[in-house]
C-alpha positions in Angstrom: 76.5 16.2 -4.8 80.1 16.5 -3.5 81.6 13.3 -2.1 82.2 15.1 1.3 78.5 16.1 1.6 77.4 12.6 0.5 79.7 11.1 3.1 78.2 13.2 5.9 74.7 12.2 4.9 75.8 8.5 4.9 77.3 8.9 8.4 74.0 10.3 9.6 72.3 7.2 8.1 74.8 5.1 10.0 74.0 6.9 13.3 70.3 6.4 12.6 70.7 2.6 12.0 72.9 2.3 15.1 70.2 4.1 17.1 67.6 1.6 15.8 69.8 -1.3 16.8 69.3 -0.8 20.6 66.0 -2.8 20.7 67.6 -5.7 18.7 70.7 -5.8 20.9 68.5 -5.8 24.0 66.5 -8.8 22.6 69.8 -10.6 22.0 71.4 -10.1 25.4 68.1 -10.5 27.3 67.6 -13.8 25.6 70.7 -15.3 27.3 73.2 -14.9 24.6 76.6 -14.0 26.2 78.3 -10.7 25.4 81.5 -12.2 23.8 79.3 -14.8 22.0 77.3 -12.0 20.5 80.3 -9.9 19.4 82.0 -13.0 18.0 79.0 -13.9 15.9 78.3 -10.3 14.9 81.8 -9.5 13.6 82.9 -13.0 12.3 79.9 -13.6 10.1 80.2 -10.1 8.7 83.8 -10.8 7.9 82.9 -14.1 6.1 80.3 -12.2 4.0 82.8 -9.5 3.1 85.6 -12.0 2.2 83.2 -13.8 -0.1 82.4 -10.6 -1.8 86.1 -9.8 -2.2 86.7 -13.3 -3.6 83.8 -12.9 -6.1 84.9 -9.4 -7.2 88.6 -10.5 -7.2 89.6 -7.6 -5.0 93.3 -7.4 -4.6 94.3 -7.4 -0.9 97.2 -5.1 0.0 99.4 -5.8 3.0 98.9 -2.3 4.4 95.1 -2.6 4.1 95.1 -6.0 5.8 97.3 -4.7 8.7 95.3 -1.5 9.2 92.1 -3.6 9.3 93.5 -6.1 11.8 94.7 -3.3 14.1 91.4 -1.4 13.8 89.5 -4.6 14.6 91.5 -5.1 17.8 90.7 -1.6 18.9 87.0 -1.8 17.9 86.5 -5.1 19.8 88.2 -3.6 22.9 85.8 -0.7 22.8 82.8 -3.0 22.7 84.2 -5.3 25.3 84.9 -2.5 27.8 81.5 -1.0 27.1 79.6 -4.3 27.6 81.5 -5.2 30.8 81.2 -1.6 32.1 77.4 -1.8 31.6 77.3 -4.6 34.3 78.6 -2.1 36.9 77.0 1.1 35.9 73.7 2.5 34.6 72.8 2.4 30.8 72.5 6.3 30.9 76.0 6.8 32.3 77.3 4.1 30.0 75.9 6.0 27.0 77.1 9.3 28.2 80.7 8.2 28.9 80.9 6.3 25.6 79.9 9.5 23.8 82.8 11.2 25.4 84.9 9.8 22.5 84.0 13.0 20.7 86.2 14.9 23.1 89.2 12.6 22.7 89.3 12.5 18.9 90.9 15.9 18.1 93.7 15.3 20.6 94.4 11.7 19.4 94.6 13.1 15.9 97.1 15.7 17.2 99.2 12.9 18.9 99.2 10.5 15.9 99.4 13.0 12.9 101.0 16.0 14.7 98.2 18.1 13.3 96.9 20.6 15.8 93.1 20.5 16.1 91.2 23.6 14.9 89.6 25.6 17.7 86.1 25.1 16.1 86.4 21.3 16.5 87.5 21.6 20.1 84.5 23.9 20.9 82.1 21.7 18.9 83.3 18.6 20.7 82.7 20.2 24.1 79.2 21.4 23.1 78.4 17.9 21.8 79.7 16.4 25.1 77.3 18.7 27.1 74.5 17.6 24.8 75.2 14.0 25.4 75.1 14.8 29.1 71.6 16.2 28.8 70.4 13.1 27.0 72.0 10.5 29.3 72.6 11.7 32.8 70.1 11.0 35.6 70.4 11.9 39.3 73.1 9.4 40.0 76.4 11.3 39.4 78.7 8.9 41.3 81.7 7.3 39.6 82.3 3.6 39.9 84.3 0.7 38.4 81.8 0.5 35.5 82.3 4.2 34.7 86.1 3.6 34.5 85.7 0.7 32.1 83.3 2.7 29.9 85.9 5.6 30.0 88.5 3.2 28.5 85.8 2.2 25.9 85.4 5.8 24.9 89.1 6.2 24.3 89.1 3.0 22.2 86.2 4.2 20.0 88.0 7.5 19.5 91.3 5.7 18.7 89.5 3.4 16.1 88.1 6.5 14.3 91.4 8.2 14.2 93.5 5.2 13.2 91.3 4.5 10.2 90.9 8.2 9.3 94.6 8.9 9.4 95.7 5.9 7.3 92.8 5.3 4.9 93.8 7.7 2.1 94.4 5.9 -1.3 93.3 2.5 0.3 90.3 0.3 -0.3 87.9 0.9 2.6 86.0 -2.4 1.9 89.2 -4.5 2.3 90.1 -2.6 5.5 86.7 -3.2 7.0 86.7 -6.9 6.1 89.9 -7.4 8.1 88.6 -5.2 10.8 85.5 -7.4 11.2 87.7 -10.6 11.0 90.0 -9.4 13.8 87.1 -8.4 16.1 85.2 -11.6 15.3 88.2 -13.9 16.1 88.8 -12.2 19.4 85.2 -12.5 20.3 85.1 -16.2 19.6 88.3 -16.8 21.6 87.1 -14.9 24.6 83.7 -16.8 24.4 85.7 -20.1 24.5 87.8 -18.9 27.5 85.3 -17.1 29.6 81.8 -18.2 28.5 82.1 -21.9 28.1 82.2 -21.9 24.2 78.4 -21.2 24.1 78.9 -20.0 20.5 79.3 -23.7 19.5 76.8 -25.3 21.8 73.8 -23.0 21.8 70.6 -23.7 19.7 69.3 -20.3 18.6 65.6 -19.7 18.3 63.9 -17.7 15.5 63.7 -14.5 17.5 67.4 -14.6 18.3 68.3 -15.4 14.7 66.1 -12.5 13.4 67.7 -10.0 15.8 71.2 -11.3 15.0 70.5 -11.0 11.2 69.4 -7.4 11.7 72.5 -6.5 13.7 74.8 -8.3 11.3 73.3 -6.9 8.1 72.4 -3.4 9.0 74.4 -2.3 12.2 77.6 -4.1 11.2 78.0 -4.9 7.5 76.3 -1.8 6.1 77.2 0.7 8.8 80.9 -0.1 9.1 81.3 -0.3 5.4 79.8 3.1 5.1 81.9 4.5 8.0 85.1 3.3 6.5 84.2 4.7 3.1 83.1 8.1 4.5 86.3 8.5 6.4 88.2 8.9 3.2 86.4 12.2 2.6 85.9 13.6 6.2 88.3 14.3 9.0 88.1 12.2 12.2 86.8 15.0 14.3 83.8 15.6 12.1 83.2 11.8 11.8 83.0 11.5 15.6 80.6 14.5 15.9 78.2 13.1 13.3 78.3 9.6 14.7 77.4 11.0 18.1 73.8 11.6 16.8 73.4 7.8 17.3 72.3 8.7 20.9 69.6 11.1 19.6 68.2 8.5 17.2 68.4 5.9 20.0 66.3 8.2 22.2 63.8 8.8 19.3 63.4 5.1 18.6 62.9 4.5 22.3 60.1 7.1 22.2 58.5 5.6 19.0 59.0 1.9 19.7 59.3 1.5 23.4 56.9 4.2 24.6 59.5 6.3 26.4 58.6 10.0 27.0 60.0 12.9 25.0 61.4 15.0 27.8 62.9 18.5 27.9 66.3 16.9 28.5 66.0 14.9 25.2 65.1 18.1 23.2 67.9 20.3 24.7 70.5 17.5 24.4 69.5 16.8 20.7 69.6 20.5 19.8 73.1 20.9 21.4 74.5 17.9 19.5 73.1 19.1 16.1 74.3 22.6 16.8 77.8 21.3 17.5 77.8 19.6 14.1 76.6 22.7 12.3 79.4 24.7 14.0 82.0 22.7 12.1 80.6 24.0 8.8 81.2 27.7 9.8 84.9 27.5 8.7 83.8 26.8 5.2 81.7 30.0 4.9 
């Protein structure tokens, strides 16, 4: 199997795992763990694990890889922070929809950073994907509020993170980059927890259910998924990466049906078909 095709399958796996992480994240936040506390633990522990692996395998750290990872981590944390705070002021469906809008921004951010004009097929696919997300996420409430604005900034940050890594990762070690990305995001999370949340990360006693959910998120949704994403971005352009990762919302809906008893609606079916079709469209240029 070609590396490019393998990378696409791996990104689909990432989207599926991220989709399965919604119940675990809900358990964590509903249990009283603060948002910055959660993000700090999630990213910092992942970074520690990755640095230990680098030490054991004696992986040489290049300055360019370290700097790229630190910058990407800052952008990644910003995306999660805006998304989390935005969720306080808006509905989860609108939050998911606007976050998914990053697929629209990616081709244009690539254009700005690399001066490479996006192909028409990627523009059309991103628009179709955006419409599909709308079918999956939107309810009757179409008003725009402060939370929507914050989530809009989150979408731009997620798009920027994909492009920054995708445009600079060639001939670099993705594992090293991801390690520093996790470290940067983790440190910021811990600092903001100390400043805004009373340093609960150092004072809380975590119960078994919280620890189990955190282990799942750290191991699967963070360590495995972001390692795969950084690796796959060496083989696939940022526009395709964003399209494939958007299937997270489909898997999230499916897991909600299977695990939480949500109904499989006409909206979910149409939205899912539009998103998958948008991904298939990007393959037309190769035929």
